[in-house]
C-alpha positions in Angstrom: 67.6 -55.0 -42.6 63.7 -54.9 -42.7 63.6 -52.1 -45.4 64.2 -52.8 -49.1 68.0 -51.8 -49.1 67.8 -49.6 -52.3 65.4 -47.2 -50.5 68.2 -46.4 -47.9 70.4 -45.2 -51.0 67.7 -43.0 -52.6 67.7 -39.4 -51.5 64.3 -37.7 -51.0 63.6 -35.1 -53.6 65.4 -31.8 -52.9 62.5 -30.0 -54.3 60.0 -31.8 -52.0 62.1 -31.5 -49.0 62.4 -27.7 -49.3 58.6 -27.3 -50.2 57.6 -29.4 -47.2 60.0 -27.8 -44.9 58.4 -24.4 -45.8 54.9 -25.7 -45.1 56.0 -26.7 -41.7 57.7 -23.4 -40.9 54.7 -21.5 -42.3 52.4 -23.3 -39.9 54.2 -21.4 -37.0 54.3 -18.0 -38.6 51.8 -15.2 -38.8 50.4 -14.6 -42.3 52.4 -11.5 -43.1 55.7 -13.3 -42.3 55.1 -16.6 -44.0 57.7 -17.8 -46.4 56.8 -17.4 -50.2 57.3 -20.8 -51.7 58.5 -20.6 -55.3 59.6 -24.3 -55.5 57.2 -26.6 -56.8 56.7 -27.0 -60.6 53.0 -26.4 -60.3 50.8 -23.9 -62.2 48.9 -21.8 -59.8 47.2 -19.4 -62.3 45.5 -21.7 -64.9 41.8 -21.8 -65.5 40.4 -25.3 -64.4 36.8 -24.1 -64.2 36.1 -24.3 -67.9 37.3 -27.9 -68.1 35.8 -29.1 -64.8 32.4 -27.5 -65.4 31.9 -29.6 -68.7 32.4 -32.9 -66.8 28.9 -34.4 -66.4 29.5 -36.7 -63.6 30.6 -33.8 -61.3 27.3 -32.0 -62.0 24.8 -34.6 -61.1 23.0 -34.2 -57.8 22.7 -38.0 -57.4 26.4 -38.6 -58.0 27.1 -42.4 -58.5 30.3 -44.4 -57.5 33.6 -43.5 -59.0 34.5 -46.7 -60.6 37.8 -48.1 -62.0 38.7 -47.2 -65.4 39.9 -49.8 -67.8 43.6 -50.1 -67.1 44.5 -48.2 -70.4 41.9 -45.5 -69.7 38.4 -45.2 -71.0 38.0 -46.1 -74.9 36.2 -42.7 -75.4 38.9 -40.6 -73.8 41.8 -42.6 -75.7 39.9 -42.2 -78.9 39.5 -38.5 -78.4 43.2 -38.1 -77.7 44.2 -40.2 -80.8 41.7 -38.4 -83.1 41.6 -34.8 -81.9 44.1 -33.5 -79.3 47.3 -33.4 -81.3 45.5 -32.9 -84.6 43.9 -29.7 -83.3 47.1 -28.5 -82.0 49.7 -29.8 -84.6 47.8 -31.4 -87.3 48.7 -35.0 -86.2 46.3 -37.6 -86.0 47.3 -40.8 -83.9 46.3 -44.4 -84.0 44.0 -45.4 -81.0 46.3 -48.4 -80.3 49.3 -46.0 -79.6 47.6 -44.2 -76.7 47.5 -45.0 -72.9 46.2 -42.7 -70.3 48.4 -42.5 -67.3 48.7 -41.0 -63.9 50.3 -37.9 -65.2 53.5 -37.6 -67.2 55.4 -39.3 -64.5 53.3 -42.3 -64.7 53.8 -42.3 -68.5 57.8 -42.2 -68.0 57.6 -44.9 -65.4 55.6 -47.1 -67.7 58.0 -46.6 -70.5 61.2 -46.8 -68.4 59.9 -50.0 -66.8 59.1 -51.6 -70.1 62.6 -51.1 -71.7 65.3 -50.8 -69.1 66.6 -54.2 -68.2 69.2 -55.0 -65.6 72.5 -53.8 -66.9 71.1 -51.4 -69.5 72.3 -47.7 -69.9 70.1 -44.7 -69.3 71.3 -41.5 -70.8 70.2 -38.1 -69.6 71.1 -34.4 -70.3 73.2 -32.4 -68.0 70.2 -30.7 -66.4 67.0 -32.7 -66.4 64.2 -34.2 -64.3 66.3 -36.6 -62.5 63.5 -38.2 -60.4 62.5 -40.7 -63.1 65.7 -42.6 -62.6 65.1 -43.3 -58.9 61.5 -44.5 -59.8 63.4 -47.4 -62.0 65.5 -48.1 -58.8 62.3 -48.5 -56.7 61.1 -50.9 -59.3 64.2 -52.9 -58.8 66.2 -52.3 -61.8 69.9 -52.1 -61.8 71.3 -49.8 -64.6 74.1 -47.5 -65.4 73.6 -43.7 -65.9 75.6 -41.8 -68.5 75.2 -37.9 -68.7 75.8 -36.0 -72.0 77.9 -33.2 -70.9 81.0 -32.8 -73.1 81.1 -29.4 -74.8 77.3 -28.7 -74.2 76.3 -25.1 -74.9 76.6 -23.2 -71.6 73.7 -21.0 -72.7 71.1 -23.4 -71.8 72.8 -26.8 -71.4 70.7 -28.5 -74.3 72.9 -31.0 -76.1 72.7 -30.4 -79.9 71.4 -33.3 -82.0 75.0 -34.0 -83.2 76.2 -34.3 -79.7 73.3 -36.7 -78.8 73.7 -38.8 -81.8 77.5 -39.1 -81.4 77.0 -40.0 -77.7 74.3 -42.5 -78.1 76.1 -44.1 -81.2 79.3 -44.6 -79.3 77.4 -46.5 -76.4 75.5 -48.4 -79.0 78.8 -49.6 -80.6 80.5 -50.3 -77.3 77.4 -52.1 -75.8 75.6 -53.8 -78.7 73.8 -56.2 -76.2 72.5 -53.4 -74.0 69.5 -51.3 -74.4 70.7 -47.5 -74.6 67.7 -45.5 -73.3 67.8 -41.7 -73.8 65.5 -39.7 -71.5 65.1 -36.0 -72.6 62.6 -33.2 -72.4 61.2 -31.3 -75.5 60.7 -28.3 -73.0 63.6 -28.4 -70.8 63.2 -28.4 -67.1 64.6 -26.3 -65.3 66.1 -24.0 -67.9 62.9 -23.2 -69.8 64.2 -23.7 -73.3 62.8 -25.8 -76.1 64.3 -28.2 -78.4 63.1 -27.4 -81.8 61.1 -29.9 -83.8 63.6 -30.0 -86.6 66.4 -30.9 -84.0 64.2 -33.5 -82.5 63.5 -35.0 -85.9 67.3 -35.4 -86.4 67.5 -37.6 -83.3 64.5 -39.5 -84.2 66.0 -40.2 -87.7 69.0 -41.7 -85.8 66.8 -43.9 -83.4 65.0 -45.2 -86.7 68.4 -46.4 -88.1 69.6 -48.0 -84.8 68.8 -51.3 -83.2 69.4 -51.0 -79.5 68.8 -47.2 -79.0 65.5 -45.9 -77.3 64.1 -42.5 -77.0 61.7 -41.5 -74.0 60.5 -37.9 -74.8 59.0 -35.9 -72.1 56.8 -33.2 -73.7 54.8 -32.0 -70.5 55.5 -28.4 -71.3 54.8 -28.4 -75.0 51.8 -26.0 -74.7 53.5 -23.6 -72.2 55.4 -21.6 -74.8 55.5 -17.8 -75.4 56.1 -18.1 -79.2 54.7 -20.4 -81.8 54.1 -24.0 -80.9 56.0 -26.7 -82.6 55.1 -30.5 -83.0 56.7 -32.3 -80.0 55.7 -36.0 -81.1 58.8 -38.0 -81.7 56.9 -41.1 -82.1 55.0 -39.7 -85.0 58.1 -38.1 -86.7 59.5 -41.5 -87.0 58.9 -43.9 -90.0 57.6 -46.8 -87.9 57.9 -45.5 -84.3 60.1 -48.2 -83.1 61.8 -47.7 -79.7 60.2 -44.3 -79.3 57.9 -43.1 -76.6 56.3 -39.7 -75.9 55.0 -38.9 -72.3 52.5 -36.0 -72.1 50.3 -34.4 -69.3 47.6 -31.9 -69.0 48.8 -30.9 -65.5 50.9 -27.9 -66.4 48.8 -26.1 -68.9 45.5 -26.7 -67.2 46.5 -26.6 -63.6 45.4 -30.1 -62.9 48.4 -31.4 -61.1 46.6 -33.2 -58.4 44.2 -35.0 -60.9 47.2 -36.8 -62.6 46.1 -36.5 -66.1 48.8 -38.0 -68.3 49.2 -39.9 -71.5 51.9 -42.4 -72.9 52.2 -42.6 -76.7 54.1 -45.1 -78.6 53.6 -46.9 -81.9 55.9 -49.7 -80.8 53.6 -52.5 -79.9 56.0 -54.6 -77.7 56.8 -51.5 -75.6 53.1 -50.6 -75.3 52.1 -54.1 -74.2 55.0 -54.3 -71.5 54.2 -50.7 -70.3 50.6 -51.7 -69.9 51.7 -54.4 -67.5 53.7 -51.9 -65.5 50.8 -49.5 -65.3 48.3 -52.3 -64.2 50.5 -53.6 -61.3 51.4 -50.1 -60.2 48.2 -48.0 -60.2 45.6 -50.6 -61.3 43.8 -48.1 -63.5 44.0 -44.3 -64.4 41.8 -41.8 -62.5 38.2 -41.8 -64.1 38.3 -38.1 -63.7 41.5 -37.8 -65.7 39.7 -39.7 -68.7 36.8 -37.2 -68.4 39.2 -34.4 -68.6 41.0 -35.5 -71.7 37.6 -35.9 -73.3 36.7 -32.3 -72.6 40.1 -30.8 -73.9 40.0 -33.0 -77.0 36.4 -31.7 -77.9 36.7 -29.8 -81.2 33.7 -27.7 -80.4 35.3 -26.1 -77.4 38.9 -26.0 -78.8 38.7 -22.4 -79.7 38.1 -21.7 -75.9 40.9 -24.0 -75.0 43.3 -22.1 -77.4 42.1 -18.6 -75.9 42.8 -20.0 -72.2 46.2 -21.5 -73.2 47.0 -18.0 -74.7 45.9 -16.1 -71.6 48.1 -18.5 -69.5 51.3 -17.9 -71.7 50.7 -14.2 -71.7 50.5 -14.1 -67.9 53.6 -16.3 -67.7 55.6 -14.2 -70.0 54.9 -11.2 -68.0 55.8 -13.0 -64.8 59.0 -14.1 -66.4 60.0 -10.4 -67.3 59.2 -9.3 -63.8 61.5 -11.9 -62.3 64.3 -11.7 -64.9 64.4 -7.9 -64.3 64.7 -8.4 -60.6 67.2 -11.2 -60.5 69.3 -9.2 -62.9 69.2 -6.1 -60.8 70.3 -8.2 -57.9 73.3 -9.3 -59.8 72.3 -12.7 -61.1 72.5 -13.9 -64.7 69.3 -15.4 -66.0 70.0 -18.4 -68.2 66.6 -19.1 -69.3 65.9 -17.7 -72.8 62.2 -16.8 -71.9 60.7 -19.4 -74.5 58.1 -20.8 -72.1 57.6 -23.3 -69.3 57.1 -22.4 -65.7 60.6 -21.3 -64.5 63.5 -19.1 -64.6 66.9 -20.5 -64.1 69.6 -18.2 -62.8 73.4 -18.1 -62.1 73.9 -16.8 -58.6 77.7 -16.7 -59.0 78.4 -18.8 -56.0 79.5 -22.4 -55.4 76.8 -23.7 -53.0 73.3 -23.2 -54.3 71.9 -25.4 -51.6 73.3 -23.5 -48.8 72.2 -20.3 -50.5 68.6 -21.6 -50.8 68.3 -22.2 -47.3 69.7 -18.8 -46.3 67.1 -17.1 -48.5 64.3 -19.1 -46.7 65.6 -18.0 -43.3 66.6 -14.4 -44.1 64.6 -13.3 -47.0 61.5 -15.5 -46.7 61.5 -16.8 -50.1 62.1 -20.4 -51.1 63.6 -21.4 -54.5 65.2 -24.6 -55.7 69.1 -25.2 -56.0 70.3 -26.2 -59.5 71.7 -29.5 -57.8 68.2 -30.8 -57.8 68.3 -31.3 -61.6 71.6 -33.2 -62.1 72.6 -36.8 -61.3 76.1 -35.8 -59.8 76.1 -32.2 -58.4 78.7 -30.5 -60.8 77.3 -27.4 -62.4 74.0 -27.0 -60.4 76.0 -25.4 -57.5 75.9 -22.2 -59.4 72.3 -22.0 -60.2 68.6 -21.7 -58.8 65.3 -22.5 -60.2 62.4 -20.0 -59.6 58.9 -21.0 -60.3 57.0 -18.1 -62.0 53.5 -19.5 -62.4 52.0 -17.6 -59.6 49.6 -14.6 -59.3 51.3 -11.3 -60.1 50.8 -10.1 -56.5 52.6 -13.1 -55.0 55.5 -12.7 -57.4 55.8 -8.8 -56.7 55.9 -9.6 -52.9 58.7 -12.1 -53.6 60.6 -9.6 -55.6 60.3 -7.0 -52.9 61.6 -9.4 -50.3 64.6 -10.4 -52.5 65.6 -6.8 -53.5 65.3 -5.8 -49.8 67.4 -8.8 -48.5 70.2 -8.2 -51.2 70.2 -4.4 -50.6 71.1 -5.2 -47.0 
């Protein structure tokens, strides 16, 4: 076999497969009949201009070369994140040595996972989550076991309570004292659009502080996309010393900068940081220099009032879009699971048992593409009943999608 064998076992992302299929079909359709693609987790309505217009290197008439950034990101950008970004939002000032600029949140998670997951270790995930980070580890050649926290999880939004998490992790830690037990979770849950509270996160952090072989990788990519009050998402700075804890952030979602890959990995654990730096150096060489400049702009305290206004506008639009889609899906007969707290999605129970088949029927017969719930679980079990719909589109796009869906189901 000339191909690395593990790659034959890894499935292509369902989300990407559907989105790319839609692109292929739309090339052959007239504009008025093109499929409305509500699949990708992208923000199509954020304001990028107020950020990009402040990057000096983009305004020069005699633009110089785009050079490599240092492997951890430019000193100025890292210093800005440490000193200002989380302080302005949450009153938390970081240490410069705990910040690494990455190629999006995915890069931060890859670095952290690559640093702490050894062959034979155990990776623990929530019943519905961003599962593609797990196959990143397999591409890196790691052999590990997956465990899913699913016993008795609240069916309202499928978020395990702190007591469930702690009991699950403690049991694994006792059974396998020689293994790293690595819990990957999201502060703002994809796909359900619900948030774990800071107080609940703190309880998990306190357990990590007392354990020896349990690790927390906390994905906080949606922390600014919240319809109500913001809460501190930084697990590493809720901890006494920050051992075994990593936070993974990105500006992609709130500032519509997905393609620039603007991320950050934060940990106070020096051993993890130094190992993660090697993963980054030998996978991407260095972060995007433009990403470093973007971080500097959004961390500038002088323009922070404008940043807050733009985030507020975005969240207002997203809440209106959520309410529009929720009304439509409920009128069709679906049950909306998402509590309307934030993020870019609606998660809905379609009442069937084959969400993947359902999704392809919608594409063909209604001209609307969404994502099956099976795209967010390790082993399809509950996702067959659900779909995820991206809501971060201009109002007119969603209104057209709603019209198509209502017309299709009325027939």
